[in-house]
C-alpha positions in Angstrom: 33.1 -15.0 13.4 31.2 -17.5 11.3 32.8 -20.9 10.8 32.3 -20.3 7.0 34.2 -16.9 7.1 37.0 -18.4 4.9 34.5 -19.4 2.2 34.7 -16.2 0.1 38.5 -16.1 0.2 38.7 -19.8 -0.7 36.4 -19.3 -3.7 38.3 -16.3 -5.0 41.6 -18.1 -4.6 40.5 -21.0 -6.8 37.7 -19.6 -9.0 38.6 -16.0 -9.4 37.0 -12.7 -8.5 33.4 -12.9 -7.2 31.6 -10.7 -9.7 28.2 -10.8 -8.1 25.2 -12.9 -7.0 21.6 -13.4 -8.0 19.0 -12.4 -5.4 17.3 -15.1 -3.4 13.9 -14.0 -4.8 12.6 -16.1 -7.7 9.2 -15.0 -8.9 6.7 -15.6 -6.2 8.9 -17.2 -3.6 12.3 -16.8 -2.0 15.0 -19.5 -2.1 17.4 -20.2 0.7 20.6 -19.6 -1.4 22.2 -17.2 -3.8 23.8 -18.1 -7.2 27.3 -16.5 -7.2 29.4 -15.7 -10.3 33.2 -16.0 -10.4 35.6 -15.0 -13.1 39.3 -16.0 -13.2 41.8 -13.4 -14.3 42.4 -15.1 -17.7 38.6 -14.9 -18.5 38.5 -18.3 -20.3 35.8 -19.7 -18.1 33.1 -18.8 -15.5 32.0 -20.6 -12.4 28.5 -20.4 -10.9 28.1 -21.6 -7.3 25.6 -21.7 -4.6 25.9 -19.8 -1.3 23.5 -20.7 1.4 22.6 -24.2 0.4 24.9 -25.4 3.2 22.2 -24.6 5.7 19.8 -27.1 4.2 22.0 -30.3 3.8 20.8 -32.4 6.6 22.8 -35.5 7.4 25.8 -34.6 5.3 29.2 -35.3 6.9 30.1 -31.7 5.9 27.7 -29.0 4.7 28.1 -28.4 1.0 27.7 -25.9 -1.8 27.5 -26.6 -5.5 29.7 -25.3 -8.3 29.6 -25.6 -12.1 32.6 -24.3 -14.2 32.1 -23.8 -18.0 33.7 -21.8 -20.8 32.9 -18.1 -20.3 30.5 -18.0 -23.2 28.4 -20.7 -21.5 27.6 -18.8 -18.3 23.8 -19.2 -18.8 24.2 -23.0 -19.0 26.3 -23.1 -15.8 23.7 -20.9 -14.1 20.8 -23.1 -15.2 22.5 -26.4 -14.3 23.6 -25.1 -10.8 20.2 -23.6 -10.2 18.2 -26.7 -11.2 20.2 -29.0 -9.0 20.2 -26.5 -6.1 16.4 -26.1 -6.4 16.0 -29.9 -6.4 18.1 -30.3 -3.3 16.5 -27.3 -1.5 12.9 -28.4 -2.1 13.6 -31.9 -1.0 16.0 -30.9 1.9 18.4 -33.4 0.4 22.1 -33.6 -0.1 24.4 -34.8 -2.8 27.9 -36.3 -2.5 30.7 -37.1 -4.9 29.7 -39.7 -7.4 26.0 -38.9 -7.3 24.0 -38.8 -10.6 21.4 -36.1 -11.1 19.6 -36.9 -14.3 16.6 -35.7 -16.3 14.8 -37.8 -18.8 15.5 -35.3 -21.6 18.0 -32.6 -22.4 18.3 -30.3 -19.5 20.3 -27.6 -21.3 18.8 -26.3 -24.5 20.7 -27.0 -27.7 23.0 -29.5 -26.0 23.0 -33.3 -25.3 23.4 -32.5 -21.6 20.7 -34.3 -19.5 22.1 -34.0 -16.1 25.2 -33.8 -13.9 27.7 -36.0 -12.2 28.6 -34.7 -8.7 32.3 -34.9 -8.5 35.6 -33.3 -7.3 36.5 -30.4 -9.5 38.4 -31.9 -12.5 40.9 -29.1 -12.9 41.5 -27.5 -9.5 42.8 -30.3 -7.4 41.5 -31.8 -4.2 42.5 -28.7 -2.1 39.6 -26.8 -3.8 36.9 -29.3 -2.8 37.0 -28.7 1.0 37.0 -25.3 2.7 38.7 -25.0 6.1 38.1 -22.5 8.9 40.9 -20.3 10.2 42.0 -23.1 12.6 42.3 -25.6 9.8 39.2 -27.6 10.5 37.2 -28.8 7.4 33.8 -27.0 7.5 32.4 -27.1 4.0 32.6 -29.4 0.9 32.3 -27.9 -2.6 30.6 -30.4 -5.0 31.3 -29.8 -8.6 28.6 -30.5 -11.2 30.0 -32.0 -14.3 27.4 -31.8 -17.2 26.8 -35.2 -18.7 24.6 -36.7 -21.5 21.9 -39.3 -20.9 24.2 -42.0 -22.3 27.0 -41.0 -20.0 24.7 -41.1 -17.1 23.6 -44.6 -18.1 27.2 -45.6 -18.4 27.9 -44.4 -14.9 24.8 -46.1 -13.5 25.8 -49.4 -15.1 29.6 -49.5 -14.7 30.6 -46.7 -12.3 32.1 -43.3 -12.9 35.7 -44.6 -13.4 34.6 -45.9 -16.8 33.3 -42.5 -17.8 36.5 -40.8 -16.5 38.6 -43.3 -18.6 36.6 -42.5 -21.7 36.9 -38.7 -21.1 40.7 -39.1 -20.7 41.1 -41.3 -23.8 39.3 -38.8 -25.9 40.7 -35.6 -24.3 37.2 -34.4 -23.4 36.9 -30.7 -22.5 34.7 -30.9 -19.4 34.1 -27.2 -19.5 32.2 -27.4 -22.8 28.5 -28.3 -22.8 28.6 -28.6 -26.6 31.2 -31.4 -26.5 30.3 -34.8 -28.0 29.1 -37.4 -25.6 31.5 -40.3 -25.0 28.7 -42.9 -24.5 
């Protein structure tokens, strides 16, 4: 039995039914991971996560996968953000941990102010979601949530730290599942 055998059940418990996954083939080459789509029973949002990236995260305390949760009508944006960050990590054989900024110099998601992502714990699911345990209770996998952020929000985090951004989000009641939200910086 694989040490990651609890991964699908963990994902479905927190994110909802696994609807399907993209092929690992992308045009002329094959990537080392799938993009997996999950729908909760209420249907209000969708999550797109990687499966297979964990085999390429050299030097990480725990192997990891990425996840982005957005409103259900924004699935293509969740797919794009997760795919772009996964591709960057896959090509560079790098890892990302909570608090990391992944930024682009211009809008990353068309028709939005989103220029990147903050790697973070999931803002709505609690810390139990962020780590997958095997059947003996040992932590085997970290789930890194990608929170879409604007260029200004990324600069705020780079200058003052993520706590300042979280404080602004909380003060303004920011809906972190909406890529069309107004930036707070």
